[in-house]
VOBA-1610 file (N, C-alpha, C; in pm, whole numbers, padded with zeros to 5 digits, always signed):
BEGIN
Met+03829+00008+00321Met+03740-00019+00223Met+03647+00066+00159Ser+03609+00157+00065Ser+03528+00236+00039Ser+03395+00168+00045Leu+03250+00225+00087Leu+03108+00221+00060Leu+03107+00235-00046Val+03154+00346-00132Val+03078+00428-00219Val+03141+00340-00383Ile+03026+00303-00426Ile+03045+00219-00594Ile+03110+00308-00666Pro+03236+00278-00771Pro+03283+00397-00803Pro+03196+00426-00961Leu+03155+00521-01006Leu+03123+00548-01115Leu+03195+00572-01224Ser+03162+00521-01372Ser+03267+00535-01451Ser+03274+00705-01519Cys+03410+00755-01556Cys+03486+00849-01536Cys+03394+00945-01660Glu+03273+00884-01767Glu+03208+00977-01864Glu+03127+01072-01773Gly+03069+00950-01676Gly+02920+01004-01626Gly+02955+01182-01558Pro+03046+01156-01433Pro+03075+01276-01349Pro+03081+01424-01480Ser+03191+01362-01555Ser+03215+01459-01663Ser+03125+01558-01767Arg+03046+01452-01791Arg+02903+01532-01880Arg+02831+01564-01768Tyr+02812+01512-01646Tyr+02721+01581-01509Tyr+02795+01745-01472Glu+02952+01728-01436Glu+02980+01883-01436Glu+02973+01992-01521Thr+02975+01940-01695Thr+02948+02026-01762Thr+02811+02076-01791Ala+02684+01981-01735Ala+02569+02023-01744Ala+02539+02144-01588Met+02610+02124-01508Met+02569+02165-01362Met+02655+02293-01403Thr+02768+02329-01485Thr+02819+02424-01507Thr+02753+02533-01586Ala+02672+02488-01687Ala+02598+02533-01768Ala+02485+02590-01714Glu+02439+02541-01648Glu+02315+02577-01542Glu+02312+02667-01466Leu+02435+02669-01327Leu+02463+02763-01305Leu+02541+02913-01360Ala+02560+02913-01438Ala+02624+03046-01521Ala+02457+03079-01580Ala+02333+03012-01617Ala+02270+03056-01690Ala+02176+03109-01566Met+02187+03069-01448Met+02088+03100-01344Met+02012+03261-01297Gly+02136+03345-01317Gly+02105+03534-01312Gly+02126+03584-01184Thr+02106+03672-01160Thr+02120+03751-01028Thr+01995+03709-00931Val+01884+03728-00954Val+01737+03690-00920Val+01726+03538-00863Ala+01781+03422-00928Ala+01767+03320-00908Ala+01886+03286-00791Leu+02014+03370-00803Leu+02098+03332-00704Leu+02087+03375-00591Phe+01966+03515-00555Phe+01975+03584-00459Phe+01831+03489-00426Ala+01744+03423-00447Ala+01658+03334-00435Ala+01718+03227-00360Ala+01835+03140-00438Ala+01861+03054-00359Ala+01935+03081-00202Leu+01983+03232-00199Leu+02055+03264-00091Leu+01940+03298+00027Ala+01861+03329-00048Ala+01758+03325+00075Ala+01670+03244+00138Leu+01667+03127+00046Leu+01618+02980+00115Leu+01702+02945+00185Ala+01842+02966+00155Ala+01936+02899+00257Ala+01915+02948+00350Leu+01860+03110+00390Leu+01881+03188+00530Leu+01767+03120+00567Leu+01619+03109+00502Leu+01518+03082+00562Leu+01507+02924+00635Ala+01587+02839+00558Ala+01607+02680+00588Ala+01692+02638+00705Gly+01793+02773+00716Gly+01876+02721+00879Gly+01787+02783+00983Ala+01704+02912+00971Ala+01641+02951+01060Ala+01509+02846+01077Val+01459+02807+01025Val+01368+02659+01040Val+01465+02588+01137Lys+01516+02507+01093Lys+01678+02452+01185Lys+01690+02479+01267Gly+01730+02627+01330Gly+01764+02642+01434Gly+01647+02689+01567Met+01498+02698+01485Met+01377+02702+01572Met+01338+02524+01637Thr+01373+02419+01529Thr+01309+02317+01514Thr+01437+02176+01559Gly+01527+02222+01497Gly+01650+02121+01481Gly+01625+01999+01341Phe+01548+02021+01278Phe+01554+01977+01152Phe+01463+02045+01055Gly+01477+02062+00938Gly+01377+02093+00850Gly+01487+02173+00697Leu+01596+02205+00699Leu+01699+02239+00663Leu+01707+02192+00537Pro+01695+02032+00503Pro+01700+01929+00358Pro+01602+01966+00301Met+01507+01935+00340Met+01366+01974+00313Met+01312+02086+00237Ile+01370+02214+00352Ile+01286+02330+00274Ile+01399+02396+00182Leu+01535+02321+00200Leu+01615+02405+00069Leu+01555+02308-00034Val+01595+02191-00072Val+01570+02124-00174Val+01435+02133-00211Ser+01328+02179-00170Ser+01247+02175-00189Ser+01219+02271-00266Gly+01245+02426-00210Gly+01283+02539-00278Gly+01380+02538-00409Leu+01490+02496-00387Leu+01567+02488-00509Leu+01537+02408-00588Gly+01428+02310-00559Gly+01422+02212-00699Gly+01292+02272-00772Ser+01249+02379-00740Ser+01120+02428-00781Ser+01244+02564-00925Phe+01337+02575-00957Phe+01402+02615-01031Phe+01516+02593-01077Leu+01577+02474-01008Leu+01745+02401-01086Leu+01716+02263-01058Ser+01795+02204-01142Ser+01797+02059-01173Ser+01834+01974-01012Pro+01774+01847-01051Pro+01753+01788-00893Pro+01952+01766-00864Glu+01984+01784-00999Glu+02162+01769-00965Glu+02204+01874-00883Leu+02192+01961-00945Leu+02223+02069-00891Leu+02168+02115-00756Thr+02068+02097-00735Thr+01971+02100-00615Thr+02028+02029-00499Leu+02039+01870-00503Leu+02111+01833-00420Leu+02244+01876-00394Ala+02337+01926-00467Ala+02496+01969-00470Ala+02478+02097-00336Gly+02358+02184-00386Gly+02358+02342-00295Gly+02323+02271-00166Met+02246+02149-00149Met+02184+02127-00011Met+02327+02117+00056Ile+02412+02030-00020Ile+02512+01914+00068Ile+02593+02002+00217Leu+02660+02117+00152Leu+02728+02155+00276Leu+02708+02263+00364Pro+02564+02305+00333Pro+02508+02350+00459Pro+02433+02255+00510Ala+02410+02185+00473Ala+02345+02031+00605Ala+02442+02008+00675Leu+02561+01980+00606Leu+02713+01969+00703Leu+02739+02012+00754Val+02762+02158+00744Val+02797+02244+00833Val+02721+02271+00979Thr+02595+02325+00927Thr+02431+02284+01008Thr+02458+02186+01129Asn+02459+02127+01088Asn+02436+01996+01119Asn+02512+01971+01231Leu+02693+01962+01202Leu+02769+01999+01290Leu+02731+02042+01397Phe+02714+02176+01366Phe+02711+02250+01484Phe+02625+02248+01573Gln+02466+02155+01497Gln+02398+02123+01577Gln+02453+02007+01687Ala+02492+01927+01652Ala+02553+01823+01681Ala+02623+01850+01824Phe+02735+01932+01771Phe+02845+01919+01905Phe+02804+02090+01964Arg+02677+02136+01948Arg+02676+02270+02036Arg+02684+02257+02206His+02626+02123+02223His+02638+02129+02354His+02742+02056+02411Gly+02848+02061+02367Gly+02985+01960+02375Gly+03004+01776+02315Val+03111+01769+02330Val+03141+01675+02234Val+03136+01511+02321Arg+03118+01549+02452Arg+03073+01444+02526Arg+02942+01385+02472Ala+02827+01479+02501Ala+02725+01484+02503Ala+02713+01421+02346Ala+02721+01477+02223Ala+02722+01439+02051Ala+02757+01294+02073Phe+02849+01255+02112Phe+02896+01096+02092Phe+02794+01026+02223Gln+02790+01071+02318Gln+02661+00981+02403Gln+02556+00950+02301Ser+02517+01061+02252Ser+02421+01025+02127Ser+02379+00963+02065Ala+02528+00948+02007Ala+02549+00855+01869Ala+02604+00724+01953Arg+02614+00721+02019Arg+02658+00571+02069Arg+02534+00485+02145Thr+02420+00590+02174Thr+02286+00510+02219Thr+02235+00447+02086His+02247+00543+01994His+02189+00478+01856His+02242+00423+01763Trp+02342+00336+01749Trp+02468+00333+01651Trp+02389+00284+01562Arg+02295+00158+01607Arg+02235+00083+01530Arg+02171+00197+01410Tyr+02128+00240+01454Tyr+02043+00305+01319Tyr+02122+00442+01254Leu+02208+00509+01336Leu+02314+00528+01238Leu+02372+00467+01121Ala+02448+00374+01173Ala+02556+00218+01127Ala+02459+00217+00976Thr+02335+00195+01023Thr+02258+00112+00918Thr+02206+00249+00785Met+02168+00336+00866Met+02182+00472+00756Met+02277+00509+00664Leu+02383+00532+00715Leu+02527+00522+00682Leu+02568+00466+00528Ala+02523+00291+00618Ala+02539+00213+00467Ala+02465+00245+00403Phe+02337+00239+00396Phe+02206+00243+00260Phe+02217+00391+00210Met+02300+00485+00245Met+02259+00593+00223Met+02432+00609+00074Ala+02538+00538+00175Ala+02619+00536+00058Ala+02611+00444-00100Leu+02476+00369-00107Leu+02442+00266-00206Leu+02318+00406-00271Gly+02258+00409-00174Gly+02119+00562-00271Gly+02217+00659-00326Ser+02344+00727-00251Ser+02386+00842-00358Ser+02437+00795-00483Gln+02469+00655-00486Gln+02517+00588-00644Gln+02417+00609-00761Leu+02291+00583-00700Leu+02208+00576-00786Leu+02136+00687-00814Val+02178+00810-00803Val+02147+00946-00856Val+02130+00934-00993Leu+02241+00938-01039Leu+02299+00938-01224Leu+02207+00829-01270Ser+02154+00733-01242Ser+02103+00673-01295Ser+01913+00666-01305Ile+01826+00784-01183Ile+01716+00782-01214Ile+01670+00878-01299Pro+01538+00896-01292Pro+01487+00976-01413Pro+01490+01122-01313Ala+01490+01263-01367Ala+01480+01366-01277Ala+01329+01377-01238Gly+01255+01343-01274Gly+01094+01337-01224Gly+01087+01221-01081Phe+01114+01110-01131Phe+01124+00996-01022Phe+01179+01086-00870Leu+01285+01121-00917Leu+01356+01190-00767Leu+01279+01293-00723Phe+01202+01416-00811Phe+01135+01455-00755Phe+01016+01417-00715Leu+00969+01318-00745Leu+00852+01277-00685Leu+00851+01204-00539Ile+00995+01128-00519Ile+01027+01075-00417Ile+01040+01185-00271Leu+01088+01295-00331Leu+01095+01406-00189Leu+00992+01435-00219Gly+00899+01473-00299Gly+00791+01590-00317Gly+00685+01460-00230Ala+00677+01328-00248Ala+00592+01240-00161Ala+00597+01260-00030Thr+00762+01227-00031Thr+00794+01220+00145Thr+00806+01341+00245Val+00808+01472+00186Val+00766+01550+00255Val+00672+01587+00302Thr+00593+01579+00185Thr+00402+01593+00184Thr+00388+01482+00310Leu+00446+01398+00293Leu+00312+01237+00401Leu+00400+01312+00528Phe+00537+01321+00550Phe+00590+01346+00687Phe+00523+01472+00777Ala+00477+01575+00673Ala+00450+01730+00735Ala+00284+01688+00761Ser+00232+01612+00666Ser+00081+01587+00708Ser+00048+01509+00794Leu+00174+01381+00821Leu+00090+01312+00977Leu+00154+01383+01093Gln+00260+01477+01086Gln+00266+01577+01218Gln+00145+01686+01217Leu+00121+01701+01112Leu+00026+01819+01127Leu-00109+01785+01184Ala-00163+01612+01165Ala-00258+01562+01172Ala-00244+01503+01347Gly-00104+01512+01399Gly-00130+01497+01502Gly-00087+01340+01572Trp-00024+01245+01458Trp-00003+01104+01454Trp+00149+01087+01523Arg+00124+01037+01658Arg+00244+00985+01728Arg+00264+00888+01772Pro+00355+00852+01679Pro+00346+00670+01686Pro+00445+00588+01844Lys+00384+00480+01863Lys+00498+00466+02007Lys+00570+00287+01943Val+00674+00320+02023Val+00781+00192+01971Val+00762+00136+02070Ser+00712-00022+02103Ser+00742-00115+02225Ser+00892-00152+02196Thr+00924-00203+02322Thr+01071-00232+02336Thr+01116-00378+02252Arg+01000-00449+02265Arg+01028-00580+02168Arg+01025-00556+02031His+00970-00432+01992His+00990-00423+01809His+01095-00338+01807Gln+01163-00250+01921Gln+01244-00123+01871Gln+01365-00185+01787Arg+01434-00250+01769Arg+01516-00338+01709Arg+01517-00350+01531Pro+01429-00390+01488Pro+01404-00417+01358Pro+01362-00295+01323Ile+01308-00214+01394Ile+01214-00097+01309Ile+01325-00013+01323Glu+01439-00012+01416Glu+01542+00121+01409Glu+01610+00052+01312Ile+01603-00066+01264Ile+01716-00093+01168Ile+01619-00059+00994Gly+01513-00125+00996Gly+01436-00055+00895Gly+01424+00100+00839Thr+01389+00141+00982Thr+01402+00315+00947Thr+01525+00383+00892Gly+01606+00309+00963Gly+01773+00351+00930Gly+01776+00322+00773Ala+01744+00190+00750Ala+01767+00210+00593Ala+01703+00281+00518Ala+01536+00321+00535Ala+01510+00400+00461Ala+01516+00550+00450Ala+01549+00600+00524Ala+01617+00726+00577Ala+01777+00729+00488Gly+01873+00586+00493Gly+01977+00635+00402Gly+01946+00619+00277Ile+01872+00567+00229Ile+01833+00554+00099Ile+01763+00644+00042Leu+01654+00729+00128Leu+01604+00867+00085Leu+01701+00984+00094Gly+01816+00949+00161Gly+01917+01074+00167Gly+01995+01072+00083Gly+02039+00960+00017Gly+02134+00929-00066Gly+02108+00969-00167Leu+01944+00911-00217Leu+01908+00998-00358Leu+01839+01135-00352Thr+01802+01204-00242Thr+01756+01339-00230Thr+01831+01463-00158Gly+01938+01363-00042Gly+01958+01430+00032Gly+01894+01499+00172Thr+01793+01414+00149Thr+01682+01454+00246Thr+01684+01289+00357Trp+01734+01325+00477Trp+01701+01193+00603Trp+01604+01211+00654Gly+01572+01340+00696Gly+01518+01363+00812Gly+01380+01301+00830Pro+01304+01321+00770Pro+01151+01275+00799Pro+01191+01142+00873Pro+01229+01004+00822Pro+01217+00923+00905Pro+01265+00900+01040Thr+01411+00969+01034Thr+01456+01027+01147Thr+01426+01052+01292Ala+01345+01202+01256Ala+01180+01284+01317Ala+01090+01170+01382Leu+01053+01101+01290Leu+00940+00991+01332Leu+00962+00873+01433Tyr+01085+00830+01387Tyr+01159+00745+01490Tyr+01178+00792+01619Leu+01250+00943+01618Leu+01265+00994+01741Leu+01156+01009+01794Thr+01048+01092+01738Thr+00941+01117+01814Thr+00829+00952+01887Ala+00886+00867+01771Ala+00800+00758+01822Ala+00852+00674+01953Leu+00961+00719+01986Leu+01050+00683+02110Leu+01046+00769+02250Gly+00934+00872+02236Gly+00966+00994+02299Gly+01005+01040+02391Val+01163+01091+02276Val+01272+01101+02326Val+01267+01261+02343Gln+01319+01308+02471Gln+01331+01419+02585Gln+01352+01545+02446Arg+01296+01643+02457Arg+01321+01760+02322Arg+01473+01770+02365Thr+01538+01831+02439Thr+01718+01884+02418Thr+01770+01750+02372Glu+01726+01609+02395Glu+01850+01521+02379Glu+01770+01484+02215His+01631+01532+02189His+01589+01494+02069His+01674+01566+01980Val+01676+01681+01982Val+01789+01751+01898Val+01924+01733+01867Arg+01988+01655+02002Arg+02134+01685+01941Arg+02134+01524+01906Ile+02050+01420+01910Ile+02034+01349+01877Ile+02009+01341+01715Gln+01936+01446+01684Gln+01920+01469+01550Gln+02048+01526+01468Gly+02121+01643+01581Gly+02206+01709+01499Gly+02332+01585+01474Ala+02325+01506+01594Ala+02463+01370+01552Ala+02406+01286+01425Val+02266+01220+01411Val+02260+01139+01248Val+02290+01218+01172Tyr+02208+01298+01200Tyr+02204+01412+01081Tyr+02342+01483+00981Gly+02415+01475+01099Gly+02551+01560+01102Gly+02689+01447+01013Ala+02631+01300+01081Ala+02707+01170+01048Ala+02692+01189+00927Gly+02592+01140+00852Gly+02497+01155+00730Gly+02541+01232+00681Ala+02533+01373+00691Ala+02610+01424+00573Ala+02706+01471+00567Val+02824+01387+00658Val+02956+01378+00611Val+02992+01323+00525Met+02867+01142+00554Met+02908+01053+00461Met+02816+01106+00321Leu+02735+01180+00313Leu+02668+01249+00175Leu+02782+01315+00131Thr+02830+01380+00174Thr+02966+01456+00138Thr+03037+01427+00032Leu+03100+01309+00131Leu+03208+01223+00061Leu+03135+01139-00015Ala+03082+01089-00062Ala+02975+01004-00142Ala+02977+01098-00224His+02933+01184-00277His+02879+01290-00354His+03035+01346-00440Leu+03152+01379-00327Leu+03234+01420-00414Leu+03299+01319-00504Gln+03301+01168-00508Gln+03348+01071-00562Gln+03227+01087-00675Ser+03109+01092-00663Ser+02969+01048-00749Ser+02996+01196-00899Gly+03061+01325-00843Gly+03076+01399-00927Gly+02943+01527-00918Val+02866+01473-00787Val+02782+01593-00792Val+02809+01691-00714Leu+02921+01683-00633Leu+02954+01745-00537Leu+03120+01876-00599Ser+03094+01926-00727Ser+03232+01932-00812Ser+03192+02048-00872Gly+03286+02140-00907Gly+03292+02220-00993Gly+03144+02328-00935Ala+03043+02358-01087Ala+02949+02443-01014Ala+02883+02424-00918Gly+02828+02276-00926Gly+02760+02218-00759Gly+02822+02270-00655Leu+02988+02265-00618Leu+03056+02255-00493Leu+03061+02414-00497Asn+03100+02489-00631Asn+03010+02623-00581Asn+02917+02688-00495Leu+02814+02609-00606Leu+02681+02657-00544Leu+02669+02651-00394Ser+02722+02493-00326Ser+02706+02455-00241Ser+02802+02584-00138Ile+02882+02586-00180Ile+02999+02657-00077Ile+02912+02836-00042Ala+02831+02850-00141Ala+02796+02975-00141Ala+02671+03000-00025Leu+02608+02930-00027Leu+02479+02881+00081Leu+02535+02829+00221Val+02636+02816+00239Val+02666+02799+00359Val+02633+02918+00479Ile+02695+02991+00419Ile+02676+03131+00545Ile+02529+03150+00536Pro+02507+03204+00453Pro+02323+03219+00522Pro+02269+03132+00550Ala+02288+02976+00551Ala+02250+02867+00641Ala+02288+02884+00764Leu+02386+02921+00823Leu+02442+02946+00953Leu+02398+03038+00971Ala+02383+03208+00928Ala+02305+03301+00979Ala+02129+03279+00978Gly+02087+03162+00937Gly+01939+03195+00932Gly+01931+03035+01098Val+02034+02964+01104Val+02042+02892+01236Val+02064+02970+01339Ala+02154+03045+01342Ala+02160+03197+01449Ala+02017+03262+01466Ile+01960+03276+01358Ile+01827+03385+01408Ile+01738+03273+01432Gly+01712+03183+01427Gly+01624+03067+01425Gly+01605+03045+01615Ile+01756+03013+01650Ile+01794+02974+01788Ile+01742+03112+01891Ala+01803+03229+01809Ala+01698+03323+01895Ala+01559+03363+01918Val+01522+03344+01805Val+01342+03325+01800Val+01286+03233+01870Gln+01369+03119+01914Gln+01312+03020+01956Gln+01304+03004+02066Glu+01364+03091+02192Glu+01400+03141+02300Glu+01304+03258+02295Arg+01236+03289+02219Arg+01155+03407+02256Arg+00998+03388+02213Leu+00969+03324+02119Leu+00853+03259+02105Leu+00820+03131+02103Asp+00634+03113+02093Asp+00627+02991+02081Asp+00660+02877+02014Gln+00732+02809+02033Gln+00779+02690+01952Gln+00684+02600+01894Glu+00525+02559+01946Glu+00460+02468+01886Glu+00388+02569+01740Arg+00355+02670+01751Arg+00273+02769+01655Arg+00459+02763+01541Phe+00502+02806+01563Phe+00656+02755+01467Phe+00623+02675+01372Arg+00628+02560+01464Arg+00623+02414+01403Arg+00503+02384+01331Thr+00403+02427+01375Thr+00291+02416+01262Thr+00276+02494+01107Leu+00330+02607+01147Leu+00348+02685+01036Leu+00453+02615+00926Ile+00555+02574+01014Ile+00694+02518+00919Ile+00625+02407+00827Leu+00551+02291+00912Leu+00507+02196+00855Leu+00364+02179+00715Ala+00309+02345+00769Ala+00222+02375+00710Ala+00258+02444+00535Val+00363+02476+00553Val+00420+02525+00404Val+00536+02379+00356Leu+00573+02290+00460Leu+00620+02187+00369Leu+00535+02108+00324Val+00387+02099+00343Val+00276+02048+00265Val+00311+02095+00158Leu+00274+02229+00103Leu+00279+02273-00007Leu+00374+02262-00076Ala+00498+02268-00023Ala+00675+02235-00142Ala+00666+02115-00173Gly+00584+02011-00082Gly+00609+01885-00153Gly+00499+01885-00238Leu+00393+01941-00208Leu+00287+01896-00309Leu+00357+01950-00470Asn+00430+02099-00462Asn+00465+02179-00564Asn+00554+02040-00608Leu+00674+01995-00540Leu+00744+01890-00648Leu+00686+01776-00669Val+00567+01697-00627Val+00456+01671-00674Val+00420+01651-00811Arg+00333+01791-00815Arg+00322+01838-00946Arg+00423+01851-01040Arg+00550+01876-01046Arg+00634+01945-01099Arg+00688+01753-01181Ala+00684+01696-01056Ala+00733+01527-01114Ala+00571+01477-01206Val+00471+01518-01180Val+00373+01463-01255Val+00365+01549-01371Leu+00375+01677-01403Leu+00315+01777-01485Leu+00405+01785-01597Gly+00562+01765-01544Gly+00710+01824-01589Gly+00745+02001-01552
//
């Protein structure tokens, strides 16, 4: 039985028409800006293991509607996350997923629910959710906050954080902040941290893709834009991995978080001022 709640056939039809008209009106400059954002987002992900949805959605959201922005992010996130998850082999990826199966299952279930609320929530509210989340997450990390999770409280925190990540992911396509905070609080070793992120984000990206194929977000113009952004995103990941092996990771992480604060504040501004 599908976890995705079917939508009326009227909604997706109007939805696809609006996105097609918007994509046709983008122009060459906007298209190249979208491709450049995908390259940048991929590079950030290659360096840190996370950040592609936040950067891509924050950037695209500056000149595209929330619906087309979400559609454009989905396939680049899917492909790059699967690459990240399986980079060290299938066995390692499945072991990471098995270790955190409660978090993963909770996130997927709530993501299916959240994805069906996109069409019924005002655009400004979506921008506010994403902008506030990005700003809060990046600010906490810049301030050096590293919460610790005790063994006794791990299960309820695991389920609660997974639910928050799923709802946020279904609504905005960004479920990284709660996941990264959770893994950081557990004190997971860096290599395992990145692999777990890939497994969690990859599974979430599969669910998000399937959900929005049904919801109507990932169709027509939205699907075309998403496909176009896959190659630059992968190229960015390759660049990011190469840079990661040569430069100070912490300096790049600080710079990335600072940029995310500005991007998040810009989305909050757009939600409030229009």
